C-alpha positions in Angstrom: 25.0 113.8 -25.2 28.7 112.8 -25.5 27.9 110.4 -28.4 26.1 113.1 -30.2 29.0 115.6 -29.7 31.5 113.1 -31.0 29.3 112.4 -34.1 29.0 116.1 -34.7 32.7 116.6 -34.5 33.5 113.6 -36.7 32.1 115.6 -39.7 35.0 118.1 -39.4 38.1 117.5 -41.6 41.0 116.0 -39.7 43.3 119.1 -40.2 40.6 121.2 -38.5 40.3 118.8 -35.6 44.1 118.7 -35.2 44.2 122.5 -35.3 41.5 122.8 -32.6 43.2 120.0 -30.7 46.5 121.8 -30.5 44.7 124.8 -29.0 42.8 122.5 -26.6 46.1 121.0 -25.4 47.4 124.4 -24.4 44.2 125.4 -22.6 44.2 122.2 -20.5 48.0 122.5 -19.9 47.6 126.1 -18.6 44.4 125.6 -16.7 45.4 122.4 -14.7 48.4 122.6 -12.4 48.3 118.8 -11.7 48.1 118.0 -15.4 50.9 120.4 -16.2 53.1 119.1 -13.4 52.8 115.5 -14.5 53.4 116.1 -18.1 56.5 118.2 -17.4 57.9 115.8 -14.9 57.4 112.8 -17.1 58.8 114.3 -20.3 61.8 115.8 -18.4 62.6 112.5 -16.7 62.7 110.8 -20.1 65.1 113.4 -21.4 62.8 115.0 -23.9 62.2 118.4 -22.2 63.0 120.1 -25.6 59.8 118.5 -27.0 57.6 119.9 -24.3 55.8 122.5 -26.3 55.1 120.1 -29.2 53.9 117.5 -26.7 51.4 119.9 -25.2 49.8 120.4 -28.6 50.0 116.7 -29.6 48.2 115.7 -26.4 45.3 117.9 -27.5 45.3 116.5 -31.0 45.2 113.0 -29.4 41.8 113.9 -27.8 40.1 115.8 -30.6 41.0 113.2 -33.3 39.0 110.6 -31.4 35.6 111.7 -32.8 37.0 111.3 -36.3 38.7 107.9 -35.6 35.7 106.5 -33.7 32.7 108.0 -35.4 33.5 109.1 -39.0 32.7 106.7 -41.8 35.2 103.8 -41.8 36.3 104.4 -45.4 37.1 108.0 -44.6 39.1 107.2 -41.5 41.1 104.4 -43.2 42.1 106.7 -46.1 44.2 108.6 -43.6 46.2 105.5 -42.4 49.3 104.7 -44.4 50.9 101.3 -43.6 54.7 100.9 -43.6 57.1 98.0 -42.7 54.3 95.4 -43.1 56.6 92.7 -44.5 57.7 91.5 -41.1 54.1 91.4 -39.9 53.0 89.4 -42.9 55.8 86.9 -42.4 54.6 86.3 -38.9 51.0 85.9 -40.0 52.0 83.4 -42.7 53.7 81.3 -40.0 50.3 80.9 -38.3 51.8 81.0 -34.8 49.8 83.9 -33.7 51.2 87.4 -33.3 51.4 89.9 -30.4 51.2 93.5 -31.3 52.5 95.8 -28.5 51.3 99.4 -29.0 52.2 102.0 -26.4 50.3 105.3 -25.9 52.3 106.8 -28.8 50.7 108.7 -31.7 47.2 107.5 -32.7 47.0 104.0 -31.4 43.3 103.8 -32.0 43.5 104.0 -35.8 46.3 101.4 -35.8 43.9 98.7 -34.6 41.2 99.7 -37.1 43.5 99.6 -40.0 45.2 96.3 -39.1 41.7 94.7 -38.7 41.0 95.4 -42.4 44.0 93.2 -43.3 43.6 90.4 -40.7 41.2 89.6 -37.9 42.5 91.3 -34.7 41.5 91.1 -31.1 42.7 93.8 -28.7 42.6 94.1 -24.9 40.9 97.1 -23.5 39.8 98.4 -20.1 36.0 98.8 -19.9 35.2 102.5 -19.1 33.9 103.2 -15.6 31.4 105.8 -16.9 28.4 104.3 -18.6 28.2 107.2 -21.0 31.5 106.3 -22.5 30.6 102.7 -23.3 28.9 103.3 -26.7 32.1 105.2 -27.8 34.8 102.9 -26.3 33.1 99.7 -27.2 30.7 100.3 -30.0 32.9 102.7 -32.1 36.0 100.5 -31.7 34.4 97.2 -32.8 34.7 97.9 -36.6 35.7 95.6 -39.5 37.2 92.4 -38.0 38.3 94.1 -34.8 37.3 92.2 -31.7 37.6 93.4 -28.1 38.7 91.5 -25.0 38.2 93.1 -21.6 41.2 93.4 -19.2 39.8 90.5 -17.1 40.6 86.8 -16.7 38.0 85.9 -19.3 39.6 88.5 -21.6 43.0 87.0 -21.2 41.6 83.6 -22.0 40.2 85.0 -25.2 43.6 86.4 -26.2 45.3 83.1 -25.5 42.6 81.3 -27.6 43.1 83.6 -30.5 46.9 83.2 -30.4 46.6 79.4 -30.4 44.3 79.7 -33.4 47.1 81.6 -35.2 45.5 85.0 -35.0 47.0 88.3 -33.9 46.2 90.2 -30.7 47.0 93.7 -29.5 48.0 95.0 -26.1 48.9 98.4 -24.6 52.0 97.4 -22.7 52.4 100.7 -20.9 49.0 100.7 -19.4 49.2 100.3 -15.6 47.8 96.8 -14.7 45.7 95.9 -11.8 46.9 94.4 -8.5 48.8 91.2 -8.9 49.0 91.5 -12.7 52.4 93.3 -12.9 55.8 93.9 -11.4 57.9 97.0 -10.8 60.3 97.7 -13.7 62.3 100.7 -14.7 60.7 103.0 -17.3 62.7 106.1 -18.2 64.7 106.0 -14.9 61.8 105.4 -12.4 60.0 102.2 -11.3 56.7 101.8 -13.1 54.2 99.0 -12.3 54.4 97.0 -15.6 52.2 94.2 -16.9 53.6 90.7 -17.2 51.0 89.5 -19.6 52.9 90.0 -23.0 55.8 87.9 -21.8 53.5 85.2 -20.4 51.5 84.9 -23.6 54.7 84.8 -25.7 56.1 82.0 -23.6 52.9 80.0 -23.6 52.4 80.2 -27.4 55.7 81.1 -29.0 53.9 83.9 -30.8 56.3 86.5 -32.1 56.0 90.1 -30.8 55.9 93.2 -33.1 55.9 96.8 -31.8 53.5 99.1 -33.5 52.6 102.8 -33.5 50.7 105.3 -35.6 52.7 108.5 -36.0 50.6 111.6 -36.5 51.6 113.4 -39.7 51.9 117.2 -39.8 49.0 119.4 -40.8 46.4 116.7 -40.5 47.7 114.7 -43.4 46.9 111.4 -41.6 49.0 108.7 -39.9 52.0 106.6 -40.7 51.5 103.1 -39.2 54.9 101.6 -38.4 55.8 98.1 -37.3 59.1 97.0 -35.6 59.9 93.4 -34.7 60.7 93.0 -31.0 64.4 92.0 -30.7 64.8 91.9 -26.9 65.0 88.8 -24.7 62.1 87.6 -22.6 64.2 85.2 -20.5 64.8 85.6 -16.8 62.5 86.8 -14.1 59.2 88.6 -14.6 61.0 91.8 -13.6 63.7 91.3 -16.2 61.0 90.5 -18.9 59.0 93.6 -18.0 62.2 95.7 -18.2 63.0 94.3 -21.6 59.5 95.3 -22.9 59.8 98.8 -21.2 63.2 99.3 -22.9 61.6 98.4 -26.3 58.9 101.0 -25.6 61.5 103.6 -24.7 63.3 103.0 -28.1 60.0 103.3 -29.9 59.1 106.5 -28.1 62.4 108.0 -29.1 61.3 108.0 -32.7 58.6 110.7 -32.1 58.8 111.7 -28.4 56.4 114.6 -28.7 53.6 112.2 -29.5 53.8 110.1 -26.4 51.0 110.6 -23.9 53.2 112.1 -21.2 50.3 113.2 -19.1 49.3 109.6 -18.4 49.9 108.6 -14.8 52.4 105.9 -15.7 54.0 105.8 -12.3 50.9 105.4 -10.1 50.7 102.7 -7.5 47.6 100.5 -7.8 45.6 99.9 -4.7 46.9 97.1 -2.5 50.2 96.9 -4.4 53.4 97.3 -2.4 55.6 100.3 -3.4 58.8 99.4 -5.2 61.8 98.7 -2.9 63.4 101.9 -1.7 66.8 100.7 -2.7 65.7 100.1 -6.3 63.8 103.3 -6.5 66.8 105.3 -5.1 69.3 103.6 -7.4 67.1 104.4 -10.5 66.6 108.0 -9.4 70.3 108.4 -8.9 71.1 107.1 -12.4 69.0 109.7 -14.1 
C-alpha cells in the first residue's frame, strides 16, 4: 500500500509536492505536542528560533519530496539536481585515495547520493528500516545508478573500508545517533549528543579525505543545489575531540540554510545501555548557551 502511494505521488510535479509538504509540515506541527516541543527546543538551542516557521514548512517538504526522489523516473529526478563546487571532489577522486562524504540531515540528502552516483560509484551507509513495508522504498528505491548500500552493521563497515581502500567514495550521515558502543558524547549546538566515531576512524585507517555535502532545497520547487565543502577541521586527539570537530563542521554547514535542517530529529536521545554524559560536562555546556 505504501509503495503504491509513493508511486502515485511521484507523478506530481515537484512544486506541487513541496506546496503540499509545507501544509503537511504545519498540520503535524500543530497536531503533535511532542513533535512541536522537540522541533522548537532544538532550533532554539541552536540559535535559529527566527527560522522556526520556515523550518516547520521545510520539514513537511522533506517528507513529501521522498515519493518524487525515490519513485519518479531517474532522469526526471536528476534534472532537478544542480551540482556546485565539484572541483574539490574531483581532485580527491583523481587522487584515488578514497573519499568520505559527510552529509547531515540538511536539505534533501537523498537526492545528493543519487546524483553523485551518476558521476562516480558511491556506497552509502544506511540503517535498515524496522518496518518490513518500508524496505522496498528505503532499499529498492535508493539503489539506483551506481549507488550501493551498506547497512549500519559490522559487515557494512567492512564494506565501506573495502571501498575506500579501492579508491572509491563512501557516504555517511554523521549526525545519525549511533548504536551502543559506536559513539561518544560530544557537544552539538550546546548540548551533549551521542556522536558516531566511524568517520574519524575510517579517515585515520585509509587517509581518505573528507568532504561535507548537502542538497539545499531551492524555492518554489525549482530543484536542489548540491554543494560540497572540504573538511578543514583536525581529527587528532581523543575520540571525543574528533567527534566534536565533526559536529562543529556540521554546525557550520547547517548555518548556511538553518531552516532546512531536520530539527525534529531526536538528536539528543540516549541509546539503550549507553551511560548518560557526565553531569559536569552537560551542566557546563548548558551554562555556555
